[in-house]
N, C-alpha and C positions, 0 to 999 in steps of 0.2 A: 357240471358234474364235479369239477375240481374247485368249487367255490371255497375260499378260505385256505387254499393250499399254501400261499405265501406265509400266512400267519402260523400255520402248523410247522413249516420249515424253520421259521425264525425261533419258534418255541423249542424245537428239537435241538437246534444249534446252541441256543443259550443254556439249555439244561445239560447238554454234553460238555460244553466248555466250562460250565460252573463247577464241575467236579474237579477238585484239586489233584486227586490221584491221576485222573486222565491227563490233565495238563502237564503234570510232572513226568509221568511215564511215557507219554507219546511225543512231547515236544522238547521239554527242557533237558531230560536225561540224554536223548540222542545227540543233542547239540553240545553236550558237555562230555559224555563218555567217549564218543568216537574220536573227537579231537584229542582227548587225553591219551587214548590208545595210540593214535597216530603220532603224538609227541613222543610216547614211549618207544615206538618203533624207530622213529627218526634218531632219537638219542642212542638207542642200541646200535643202529647202523653206523652212526658217527663214531661210537666207541670201538666198533669192529674195525672201521677204517683206520682209526688211530693206532689200534693194536697191530695192524698190518704194517704201518709206517714205522713203528718202534719195536721191531722184533729183536730180541737179544737171545743168543743161543750159547750154551756152554759146550765146548768142544774138548773131548778127551782124545788126544792124538797119540795112539799107541804105535803108529806106523812110522812116523817121522820121514816118510818118503816124499818125493817131489809131487806126486799126484795128490797126496793128502794136504800138502802145503798149498797146492793150487786150489783145492776145494775151499779152504779157509779164506784164501785171497779172493776167490770168486764171490763168496758170500759177502765179504767186506765191501767189495766194489758195488754191490747191489744195495748197500745201506744197512746191512745186518750187523748188529753189535756182537762181536765174538769175544767170549770170555774163556780163556784157556785154563784148563784145570788138569794139566798133565801130571801134576805132582800128587793128585788124590787117587785113592783106590775107588772102585766102582760104588761101593756102599756109601763112602763119604761124598762122592760126586752126586749120587741120587739125593741124599739128604740136603746137600748144598743147593741144588737146583730147586727142590721142593720148598725150601725155606726162603729162597730169594724170589725176586720178581722176574726171573728168567722164563722165556717161553718154552724152551725145551733143551734137550741134551742130545748131542751127536757123539757117538763112540766110533772112532776110526780104528779098526782092529789091525793087528799085525799082518804083514804081507798084502796090505791093501794096494800099495803101489805096484808090487811085483806081479800080483794077479792081473791087474789092468794092463800093464805093459807087456805081460806075457800072453795076452789074449784069453785069459781065464775070467770067469765071473767072480767079481768081488762082492763082499758083503759090507753093509753099512748099517749100524744100529742107530735108530732114531727114536727118541723118547719125547713125547709131549706131556706136559704137566697138566694134571687134572685138578682144578681147584673149585669144583662145583658146577662146571658146565656153563653153557651160555653161548651166545652168538660170537662174542669176542674170542673166546677160547677155541671154538670150532674153526673160526676163520684163520686164526694164527697157526693152528696145527696144519690146516690145508695149505697155508702159504709156505710153510717149511717144506712140505712135500713138493710143491710147485717149483720152489727154488732148486731143490736137489734134482728134480727132473730136468731143469734147465742146464744144470752142470753136466748131467749125464748126456744130454743132447750135444753139448759142446764137445765132450769126449768122442762121441760118435762122429761128429763132423770132422774132428781132427784126424781120427783114424781113417775116414774115407779120403780125406785130402792127402794123407801120406801114402795110401795104397793106390788111389786113382787121382793123381794131381790134376789131370786134364778135365775131370768131371766136377760139376757143381754138386756138393754134398746134398743140398736141398732137393735137387733133381733126382739124385740116387734114392733118397729116402721117400720122396713123394713123386713118383714118375707120372701120376695122373692128376691133372688139374680139373676138378669137377666144377661145372657151372650149373648150379641148382636154380631152377626157375619154377614157375607155377602155371597151372591151367585154371582159368576162371571163366566159367560159363562157356566152355568149349573153345576158348581162345588162349593162346600162349602169351604170358606176360613175364617181363624180365624182372621179377621180384623173387627174392629168396623165400622159400616157404616159411621159415621161422619168423622172418620179418612180417610176412603177411598174417600169420597166425597171431603174432604178438599184437599187431595193430587191431585185428578183429576182436581179440580178447579184450583189449582196453576199451573198445567201442561197445561191446555187447555183454560183457560180464556182469555189469551192474543192472542190466535190464531185468533178468529173472528175479534178482533179489528185490529190486524196487517193486515189481509186480506182486511178489509174494507178500511183502510188507503191507502194501496198499490193501490187498484182499484180506489179510489177517486183521488189520486195524478195522476195516469196514465191518467184518463179521462180529468182532468183539463190541464195536460201537452199537451195531443194530441190536445185538442180543441185550446189551446193557440198557438200551433205550426202552425196550418193552418190559424187561424184568424190573427196572427201577420204578417204573410206574405201577407195576403190580405190587412191588414191595411197599411203596408209599401210599397205596390205595387211591391213586389218582387216575388210574386207567378207566375205572367205572365212570368217573365224571367226564373224562374226555370222550368216551363212547356215547354219552347221553347228549352231547352238544349237537346242534343242528348242522352237522357236517357229515358228508358222505364218508363211510368207513374206508372206502378206497382212497379218498383224499387223505385220510389219516395215515394209511399205509404208504402212500406216495410221499407224504411229508416226512415220515420217519426214514424212508429210503434216501430221500434227497438230503436231509440233514446229516445223516450218517456219512453219505458220500463226501459232503463238504468238509466235515471235520477229519475224515479219514485221509483226504487228499492233503490237508495241512500237515497231519502227522507224518504221512509218507514222505512229504517234501523235507521235513525236518530230519527224518532218518536218512534220506538219500543225500542231503547236504553233508551231514556228519559222516556218513559212510564214504562219500566221495573224497573227503579230506583224509580219511583213514586209508583208503586205497591209494591215494596219492603218495603215501609214505613208502609204498613199495615200487614206485615208478623208477627209482634208481637202479633196481635189479631186473627190470623188465627190458626186453630188447626195444631200443628206440631208434627209429630211422626216419630221416626227414626226406622230403621230396617225393613221397609216394602219394599219388593222387588217386584216392579210392573211386572218385567219380569217373575217372578216365578208364578204369578197369571194370566198371559196372558194379561196384560194391557200396556205393554211397546210397543211403536211403532216399527214395523219391517221395514226392507228395502223395502218390497213391499208396505207397507202403506205410507212410505215417497215418493215412486215413484208415487203412485196414487194421493197423495196430490199435488205433484209437477205438475203432468199432469193436474189435475183439475184446479189448480191455473193458469197454463200457458194458457189453452184455454179460461179461464174466463178473463184473462188479455188481450188477443188478442181481444176478443169480446168487452170488455169495451173500448179499444183504438179505434177499428174500428167504434163502435157506436158513440164515442165522435167526431171522425173526420167527420163522415157522418153528424152529427147534426151541427157541427161548420161551415160546408160549407155554411149554410144559415145565418151566422152571418157576419156582415160587419167589426167588429173590435173585439179586445180581450174582452172588457167588454160584448159585445153582445154574444160572444161564451160562456163565463163563465155563463152568465144568462141563456142560453139555456141548458147547460150541468149541471148546479147546481141542478135542480130538480131531475136529475137521481140519486143523492146521496141517495134519499129516498129508491131506490131499493137496496141499500147496508145497510143503517141504519136499515131498517125494519127487514130484516132477522137476522142481527147481534144481535138485542135485544132479539129475541126469541131463537137464537142458544146459547146465553150465559146463559140463565136462565131456559130453559126447553127442553124437548125432542120434536122435531117437530112432531113425530108420536103420541104424546099424546094430541095434539091440536084438536079442532073440525075439522071435515073433510073438510068443505069449506075453512077454514083458512089454513089448511095443503096443500090443492091443490094450493091455491094462492101462498104460500111460495115456493112450489116446482116448480111452473111455472116461478118464478123469477130465471134467470140463475145464478145470483150471490149468491144464497143460497147454491149452491152445493159445491163450494170450502170450505165454512164454515162448511158444513155438512161433507165433507171429512176430515176436521181437527179433527172432533170428532170420526169418524169411524176409524181413524188411531190408536186410543187407543183400540177400541172395536173389531177390526178385521173384521168388516162387509164390506168386500171388494166388494161384489155385489152392495151394495148401492152406493159406490164410482164409480164403473165402469158405472153403469146406469147414474149417474150424469155427468160423463165425456162424455158419448155418447150424452146426451141431450144438454149439453153446446157446444159440438163440432158442432152439427147440427145448433144450434143458431149462433155460431161463423161463420160458413160457409155462412149462410144467410146474416149476417151483413157484412162480408168481400166482398161478391158479390155486395152488395149495394155500399159499399165504392169504390170498384174497378170500378163500373159503373160510379160513380160520378167523379172519377179521370180520367176515360177513355174518358170523354166527356168534353165539355166546360161548363157544368153545375156548375163545381166547381168555375168558375169565374162569371157566370151569374145568379145563383140561387137567390141571394139577389136582383139583379136588377129586376128580374121578379116579385118578391114579391112587390118591391117598385112601379113598374108599375101598379100592380093590385090595390094597395092602391090609386094611383093617379086617376085611372079610376073610382074607387068607389066614389071619392070625387067630380068628375065633375058634376054628376047629381044633387048633393046637392047644388053645387054652382049655 
């Protein structure tokens, strides 16, 4: 029945790879763009770190009291460069800070020391210089606030020590020492929730993105495969060869899968490098054994994930081929298949940021009704061990895939694959005649 299938697959792969636009857009661009974006992120982060290490602040000390002097000395001991501008008025100070390379301006008002020593609330005016925005500016501004909070905390500690010398100021301010742990699969584990969530995010965040990319590439490739042959008038010749039409359909599906996997790998490699640029700001913790707490993927979970992805891939390809039959050229096929990407993007967004079963019931039903939700859901249950959810998803997507394959086989088994567009054009012409 599938005589000549290998030759059809080879033909499809050669034709798809021969397209320079496809090669550039699917393989070369991802391997260049994502690393460049990652380099930009790393450079920006490095600039932000350097700006934190080289903070310079102008100080207008109108108080001249001991607490004000202690503030400037405190900042100096932390490595902050202090520029005193007590001889300038406020307008001159603002202009000086704006035109210089200073990070900000601190104005210590009159009675600052008297208010603090007298048990009253004191005011401190802090100005950050805006020079167009960016990570470095934002980081420097937040660093100034953090340093001033540290000085404020030291004043509180000093006050507590003077009033209650026998007590530890830290104990007075924080009388409760919380030990945050997690519950995993009905068992208590001595891991902080933020650490656990950070580890799981780093493990599973790329999965839905990779699955979405793979399915989108596959759909575009399958649609292009049929439409290009219709556009170049070679589909009629292919259908007249002594090869079963189901073999032709299987060859197109397999060829599209092979090229789509290569393109998806290129995107995932580039995207992984890009995401690695953010690892410095993500919580990192060593010594956490995911297998020991039951969160490491097992061979069964990988098998279920692969099965779910396979049936979803077949359904996406068959759906794209069925729709592209009604297009006359490649652009038309891409225009028809393009909106289907929403069926992939919509579930991906939810799967990355929330638990689907925590959503409102109508929205949950809509997402579960989309067949492409289930391989993304399977990528998450691979860590949680909820095999039943993955199996139900595979069964549902398999039924959907069989229905779509039946439609595609019917289209390939008849002359509709050649005449569908002509019939639609004829309908449009008949509709125009009465108006004319």
